[in-house]
N, C-alpha and C positions, 0 to 999 in steps of 0.2 A: 373782732375782739370787743368786749365791753370796755368802754373808756374808763380809765383809772385816773389819769392826770386831770387836775383841775375840778374834781368832783367836790362838792360840799359835804358829802356823806362817805363813810368808809364803805368800799366795795371789796369783796373777796371772790377771787375767781379760781377756777381749776383749769388747767391747760392740759388736755390729753395728748399723749404721745404714743407712737407705735414703737415696734422693736428697733427701728433705725432712728429714733427720737425726732421723727417728723411730726409736726403738730397735725392732729386730726380733728380736734374740736376745743371751743372754749365754752365753759358753763359759768354763768353767774351764780355762785353758791349763796351769797347773801349780800344784803345792803342794810347797813345800820344807821348810826347817828354820826355827828361830826367828830366823835371821840371813840368809836368802837363798832365793832360788828362781830357776830359769833361765827365760829368755824368748828362745828362738831364733825368729827371724823365720819360719822355715818352720812352727813350731808355732803361732805366734801368728795367722798368716794363712791357714792351711790350711782351717780350717772356713769362715772368711769367704769365701773364694774358691769353695769348694763352694757355699755358700748364695746366692752373687751379690750380697754386701753391696757397697755403694758407698762406705762409710766405716767407720772403726772408732774407738773410744775405747778405750785400754787402762787398767787400773787394778791396782794392787796395794797390799797393806797392809804396814805396819811394825809388827810385834807389840810392839816397844818402846814404841809410842805417839807417837814422834816422826816427823812426815811429811816432814821435811826430806830432800831427795834426796841420796843418796850420789853419789860420782863414777861408781860402777858403774851407777846409776840413769840418770844423765846419758847415759853412753855407750850403753847399750841403748836409750834413747829416741831418739838420734841414728841408731843403727843401724836401728831399726824404721821411723823416718821415711824413710830412704833406701830401705829395701826396699819400703815402700808406694809411694812415688813411682815405682819401677821397675815394679811390677805394676799400677799404676793404680788403687789404693785410697786414698781420702782418709784421712790420718792426723790425726785432729781433736785428739787430746789424750792425755796420759798423767797420770793423776791418782794421787797416793799418799795413802792413807788412814791417819790415825793416831787417837789418842784424842780425839774431839770436834773435830777439824779436819782439813783436807786441803791439799794443794799441787797445783796445776795447773802442770804444766811448759810449757804453752803461755803461760799467764799470766805465767810467769817468763821468757819469750823464749827458751826452750831449743829449742823447736819453731819 
C-alpha cells in the first residue's frame, strides 16, 4: 500500500475491494502539496471500474498530523459518494490519516 503516514505531501489513494470486502488493489490517485491534493471522481474511480471492483475505500493523509476533516474533505467525500452511487460502486469509507490516529468519515456520519 502507498505509504501515507509521515509524508510531507498529501497523497490520495483508492483501495479496491471485492464483494466480500477483501482488498484487491491499492491505487495512488494523486499526490499534491503539503496542504492539499485533488480527488476528482473520474480519477478516483477510473481504475476501480477497469478492474471490476465492487467497492472502494478512499484515504488520504494530512501532513500536518491532524486528521480532522476540513470542509473541503467533507465536500469531496460527499461528491465521491454521489458519483459511486451513480456508477454502481459501493463507497465504503473515506479515512484521513494523521500522526498516530485517523478519522473515518463514515463513523462521523458524513457518508
